[in-house]
Each structure stands twice: as structure tokens, then as C-alpha cells.
N, C-alpha and C positions, 0 to 999 in steps of 0.2 A: 363773808367768803365761804364759811362752811355751809351756809344755806345754798349759796350758788352751786357749790360742788354737789350737794345732795340732789339737785335738780336732774342731774344726768347719770347718777349712779344706777338707778333702776333701768334706764335705757341701755346702759353699757352691759348690765347683767343679762338683759334679754337678748342683746346681740351676741353675747358669749354663749348663751343657751342655744340660740338659733344656729350658731356655728358648730356647736357640739352635736346637735341633731343632724346637721348636714354631714359632719364627719362620719357619724355612725352609718348614715344611709349610703355614703360613698364607699366605705369599707365593706358594707354588706353586699352592695352590688358587685364590688370588685371580687369578693370571695366567692359569691355565687357564680360569677362568670369564669374565674380562673382557678378557684380552690387553692390559692397560693397561701403558704404559711404566714408570709408577711402581712397579707390582707387579714388573716385570722387574728394575728396578734394586734394589728391596728384596730380591728373591730372590738376586741376585748378591752383594749385600753380606752378607746373612745366611749365604749358602753359604760365602763366604770366612772369615767369623768361625767358623762351625762347623768348617771344615777345620782352622783353627789350633787350636781347642780339642781336636779329635781328635788332632792331632799331639802336643799337650802331654800328654794322658792316656796316650798310647802311650809317650812317653819316661819318664813317672813310674811306669808299671806295672812291678811285679816279677813273680815267678813264684809268689806266694801265690795262694790261692783268689780273693781280691778282685782281685789283679793280673790273673789270667786273665779275670775278668769284665770288667775295664777293657779288656783287649785285644779281647775279643769285641765290646764296645760300639763301640770304635774301628773295628773291621773292618766292623761293620754300618753305621756312619755313612758310611764310605767307599763302601760298596755303595749305600746310600740316596742319597747325593749324586750318584753316577753315574746311577742310575735317574731321579732327579728332574730332572737336567740333560737327560737324553735325552727326558723328557716335555716339557720346555720347547722343545727343538729340534723335536720332532714337532709341537707346537702351532704353532710359528712356520712350519713347513712345511705346516700345515693338514692333517696326516695324522691324522684322527680316531681310527681304529682303534689306531694305534701309541701316541698320547699317552694314550688311555684305558687301554690295557694297562699302559703305563709308570706311569700314575698309580695304578692298582690295586696294582701291585707296590710302589710307593713307600709307599702308605698301609699296606700290610701290614708292610713293614720298619719303618716309623715306629712301628707298634704294638709290634713286638718290641723296638725300641730303648727305648721308654718303659717297657716291662715290665722290661727288664734294668736300666735305671737305677734304677727303684724297688726292685728286688731288691738292687742294690748299696748303695743308700741304707740299706735295712733292716739289711744286714750291717754296714755301717760304724757305724750307730747302736748296734748291740749291742756292737761292739768299743769304740767311744768311751765307752759307759756303764761298761764295766769299767775302762778307763783313767781315767775321771773319778773313780771311787772311790779309785783308787790315789793320784792327784794330790791329791784332797781330804784324804786322811789325811796326806800330806806337808805340806800347808799348815797343818794343825792343829799339827803338830810345830814348824814354823817359827814360828808365832804364839806358842807357849809359850816358845820360845827367845828370841824378840824381847822378850817381856814380862820375862823374867828378866834379860836384858841391860840393858833400860831401867831396871828397879828398881835393879840393881847400880850403874849409872852415876849415878843420882840420889843414892843413898846416899853414894857416894864423893865426889861433888861437894859435897854438904852438909857433910861432915866437912872437906873441903879448904877450902871457903869460910870456915867458922868459924875454922879455925886461921890462915889467911892474913889474914882480917879483923882478928882480935885483934892479931896481931903488927904489922900495918900501922897500925891506928888508934890504938893506945896513945900513941905519940909524937906523932902528928898531933893528937890531942885536946889534948895539952899546948900545942902550938903554936897551935891554934885558939883556946884560951882567952886566950892573950896577944893574938892578933889581934882577939878580941872586945872586949878592953879598949880597944884602939886605935880600934876602930870606934865605941865610945861616947865618944870624945874624950879618953881617958886616954892621953897619949903618954909618960907617965913610968913605963911598965911596966918591971919588972926584965929584965935580959938573960936570954934563953932559952938554956939550956945542955943539951947532950947528950953522953953518954959515947961514943956510937958514932961511927964515921967512915963513915957511909953517906950516901945522898941526903938523909935527914932532917936530918943535921947541916949539910949544905950549905944546906938551906932555912932552918935556924935562924940560921946566920951571915948569910945574905942578909936574913932578917927583922929581925935586930938592926940591920943597917946601914940598912934602910928606916925603922925606927922612929926612928932618930936624925936622919934628914934629912927626914922626911915633913912636918914642920911648916913648913919654909921653902919646900918645893916643892909643897905640896898644891894651892894656888890655881893656880899656873902649869900644873901637870899637868892639872887639870880643864879649864881653858880650852883648852889645846892638844888634849886628847882630844875635847872637844866639837866643836871646829873640824874636826879630822881626820875624825871620824865623819860630820859633815855633808858634807864633801868626798867621802868614800868613797861615801856613799849617793847623792850626786848623780852621781858617775862611774858607779856601778853602774846607776842608772836610765838614764843616757845610753847605756851599753853595751847594756842590755836593749832599749831603744827602737831602736837601730841594728840590732841582731840581728833583732828582729821585723820591722822595715821591710824588711831584706834578704831574710828568708825569705818575707815576703808578696810582695815583688816577684818573687822566683824562682818561687813557686807560681803567681802570676798569669801569668807568661810561659809556663808549661807548658800546652799545649793538649790537648784530648781527641782520641782517635783518630777519624778521619773515617770514618763508616760507608760513604760512597760508594765508597771504595777497597776496603773489605772485600767489599762486594757484587760489584763488578766482578771481584775476584780469585777469589772462591768460584765465581762463574758460569763463569769460565775453567776452574777446576778441574773443575767438573761437565761441561763440554764435552769436556775431555781424557779424563775417565773414560768417556764414551760412545764416543769415537773410538779410544782406545788401550787398552793393557793396564794392569793394576793397578800394575805397578812404577813406571811414569812418574808415574801419578797419586799414588802414595804419596810419591814424592820431591818432587813439586810441593807437596803439602799439607804435608809436613814443613817445607819452606822457608817456606811461608806461616805455619805455626805458629811457627817460629823468629822470623820477623819480628814477629809480634804479641807473642810472649813478650818479646822485647827491648824493644819499644815500651812495654809495660805495666809491666814489673817492675823496670826499672833506672833509672827517672827520678829516684829519690831518692838516687843516689850517683854518684860519679865512675867512669869506666870507662877502660880502656886504649885506646891508639890501635889496637892489633890487633883489639880487639873491635868498634870502630867500622868498621874495614875489612871484617871478616867480615860484619857486618850489611849493608854496601853490596853485597857479593857476593851475599848472599841476595836483596836488593831487585832487583839487576840481573838475577838469574836469573828472577825473577817477571816483570820487564818484558819480557825476551826471550821468555818463554813466551807472554805476551799479545800482543806486537807483532812476533814473529819477527825478520825481518831489518831492521826499521825502525831499530834502534838497535844500535850496536857499542860495546862497553866495552873500554877499554885500561887496563891497570895498568902503572905504572912506579914500583915501590916499592923503595927502598933498605933493606937490613937495618939494624937498630940503631934505638934509640929507639922501638921499637914498643910498649914497656911504659909509656911516659909517660902520666900521668893527664890526663883532660880531661872536660868535661861530657858526659853521655849525649845521644844524638840530635842531633849536630852535623852530621856528614857527610851523613846521609840527606836532610835537608831541602835541602841544597845540591845534591845529585845530582838530587833531585826537581825542583827549580827548573830545572836544566839540561835535564831531559827535557821537563817540561810547558811551560815558557815559552821553551825554546830550540829543541828539535828535534822536538817532538810533531807539528807540522804538516808535517814533511818526509815524503814517501812512502818514501824510502830514503836511505842515505848518512849518517844521523845518527851522530855519534861523540861519546862522553863519555870523557874521559881523567882518571884519578886518578893523581897522582904524589906521591911522598914523597921529600924530600931532607933529609939530616941534617947538622947542624953540632954544635959543642960546646955551644952555648947554646940552640938551638931546632931544632924539626923544621918544615920548610916543606911544607905540604900544599896541593896545587893541584888544583882541580876545574875542568876546561875543557870547552867544547863548541863545535861548529862551526855553531850555530844562528843564529837571526835577530838576536841581540844586542840592545842597547838604547842609548839616548842617554845623555849625561852627566847630564841631570837625574834620570833614573831611578836611575842609579848613586848620585848624591848622596842621593836619597831613601832608598835602601836603607841607606846608611852613616850616615843621620841628619844629613846636612849641608844638607838642604833642608826647607822647611816643608810647603806643601800638595802633595798628590799631583796628578798630571796627570789630566785627564778620562778618558783611555783606560787609566789604571792600574786593574786589578781590585782590589777591596777586599771585606772582609766575607766572607760565605759563598762568593761566587763565586770569590774568590781561593783558596779551599781545595779546590775540586773537583779530584779526581785525586790529592791528597796522602794519604799513609797516616796522617799525624798532624795535619795542619792547621798545623804549625809553619812559620813563614815566616822569611825572612832577618832581619827585625827581631828576632824572638825569639832566633835563633841568636847574632846580634851582641851583644844585651843580656846573654845568659847568659855568653858568653865574657868580656865586659868585667867583669862582676861576679865571675866565678870567678877571673880572673887579676889583678883590680884595676888594669887599664889599658885604654886605648881604641884601641890601635893593632894589635890582633890580626888584623883582617880588612882586606884590600884587594881591590878589584874593578876589573878592566880589561875594557871592553866597548865595542863600537861597532856600529851597525846593519849587519846582514848579514855580520858578521865574527866572530860568536861571542862568548862570555863566558868569562872566567877569574876564578875566586874563589880567593884565596890566603890561607891561615891560617898564621901564624907562632906555633907553640905552644911556650912555654918548656919546656926539658927538666926543670927543677926548679921546683916550686911551693912557696912558703913556707907558704901557708895554704890549706887546702881548706875550702870552704863547702858547705852543703847545695845540691846542684845539681839 
């Protein structure tokens, strides 16, 4: 099957290469015709993609006739990209004669590239056709061998099953006949005897003892069995109910990712792409993708503390890219206990709150500190900021020690603006309490204009993991 798949990989790669060349040509013509910024961005993106594909086919090319055709195509693509880029630069300089000449050269080279790709496709199709016939003949042989093996295994199993069944069932039938007599109420059956000393003889001995005592114990056994079955069924129902309630509560606490943050972040990435080179843009987008991937794919299982810390580093990088020097992030992490298990998406909402509700209104000088201290029984994780802080009532509300929210406390959709996930402190605290089966995991210290410090005491060993 892998050989069959390999027959078409080269054709697929050539088709992708041909589509990429066509995209560059279309964006080039569109930009030269309209000089629109969207066309320019499309041209740059498709140019980079075509450059990468050209490098790939150059690396894969050997010195066969088809390999030499690949190298020719790659060289023409590089020449075409240089001419197309010169045409764009001439258009931006409003040099009509130059960009017209460059465009004509690019169009001519584009035609050569298309012709060579079609030629290589035809050659590969002929080669793959020959290889296909060889592989198909091998598949026929494999099918015949498989059929022969299956038939042999079936025949062997039938013979083996008949022999084993006869040897096993003969003494069991004798024992079952005696058991049938007891089931009909005849407890005066003769003793069942066997000459062998195997498991069947042990069963016969136990059966004889059971027959002698069953009459005086049958009523008691039935009553106890009935009562035990009812208790077990009730316990099982209670356990299932508790499990469903816990799963429902955990699922209800997990929020959907907030598109507001996605749009802000992607807009920032687009601005960087226009102002800077492709390397920084690539690194930025990779961090954004890692953040989204972590948010979306790991909510259904526990993660390690080191994974949570790496996710925070990704999130802080995005914040610093968006807000430059408005936020400073300090790490003070002790080695050890970084592999302890905890629910996913715990630290990021806390850091988000520190930024959004703590230091987001500061023009500069905002500091968020993440520290980890270890002991034998737990890891102490602290997220602190030097922002505006909050009063004791708000702290109690976050910890679930107060009733109604204050009038100036944001709620609902407004409370989620700026968050990547919309997960608030209440969600974090609830999931930690459920995961560890205790309610003293989180503590918060804060006062107005003196910042906030959120401390988590994560046990090193967890006896029971639940669906987080």
C-alpha cells in the first residue's frame, strides 16, 4: 500500500507546484493592473510559498532524466520570481517601461515553467503506470497467500475446537445432569465421582458439599443475595449519578475561546507582516498557533506544571508583541516538581486577569511575576502584579466567600473582553477544588493601588484524577 501511495506523491507535488506558480502569476497581474495592497500581500505570500516548493524539489531531484527536469524547473522558478519581483518594484516606482518589460519576461518564463511541469507530469505518469502494474501483480500474490493462510487457520481451529470441546464437555455434562436434578428440587442425588484429579474433580467435590448443605441454607442465601443485589444496584446508581454530575459541572465550567482576542492578535500579526520581515512574523504566528492549540486540544485531560508554564511564556510573548514595553514579565521558578499534574488552562486565566484587570491601564511600568517554590508535599505557584489591586469584597467574591457582586464589578460578556478563553477566576477555583477534592488550593492577597498576588498550593501527589 505504501508503494501504491508513492506512485502519486510526485504528481501531487507537481500539481501543487503548478498551482503555486499560477497563484504568483495571478497576483502579479492583479497588482500590476490595480496596484492594490491586497494583491501585493497575496503576491508576497504566494512568492514565499513557491520559493519553498522550489527548494524542496531541488533537494529531492537526482541526476536521472526526470531529476534534471526538476532542476530545470526549479532554476526557471527562481529566475521567474526574480523577474516578477523586479516587475513589482518597477510598478511601485511607477516606471512603466521597466515593469512592462519585466512583466513580458515573467509571462514568457511562466509559459516555459508550465510547459516543463506538464512534460514532467507526463513522464512521471508513464513511469508510474509501469510501476503500478508491478505493484498490482504483487498484490494479487499477497491476496492468494492471505486466502490460503486464512483457510488453513480456519481448518486448524475447527479441528482444535472439536477435540477440546469433547474432552472438556464430557465430564461437565455428567456434573450438569446432577445439577439439573437439584434445580428440579431433587436434593437426594447420588454423589458425583470422577477418577481424574483435575479442576473437574475439584468442582465435583465442591458440588457434593453444596448439595448436602443447600437445603438448610437456600432460603438464607436467597434473601441475602437479593438484599446485596439491591444495595449494589443502589450504590452503582449513586456512583453513576455523582460521576455524571461531576462531569457535567466540569464541562459547564469550561468556556469557549473568545474571538475578540483572536481578532486582536491576528490583526497584530498582520501589522507586523507589513512592517517587518517574514521571520518575525512566522515566529509570532507560531506562538499564536501554539496558544490556540493548547487552548483547544488539551481541555479534556490533566497537564504538567511545565506545560502550563510554557503556555504562559507563549501568552506573554504575544502580550509583549502587542503592547511592547507596557508589560514586563519576571520568572522565578525553582527546579523540581515541574512534572506534577494539574488541570489545563489554570495559570493563563490568572495571568490574563493580572494584565487586564491589574496593569492594562498603566502606560508603562507594569510588572507580572510568576514564581514557583517547592516543598515535599506541594508546589507553591504565585502570580503577582503591581497593578491597581482590589478591595477585600472583590477578593471574597472571587474566592466564593461573598454573595452579590458589587455594581462596578464587570460580568457576562463584558468581563470576558481581552481574554483568550473567557475563563475567569471562578472557573479556575472551581476546577481546582473539584480536581483535588479540597477547597483551600487558592489564596488571594490584594489591596487598592498595591497590586494583587494569587497563590496556588498544588499537591505533589494526587490520589484520584478526574476528567478536567
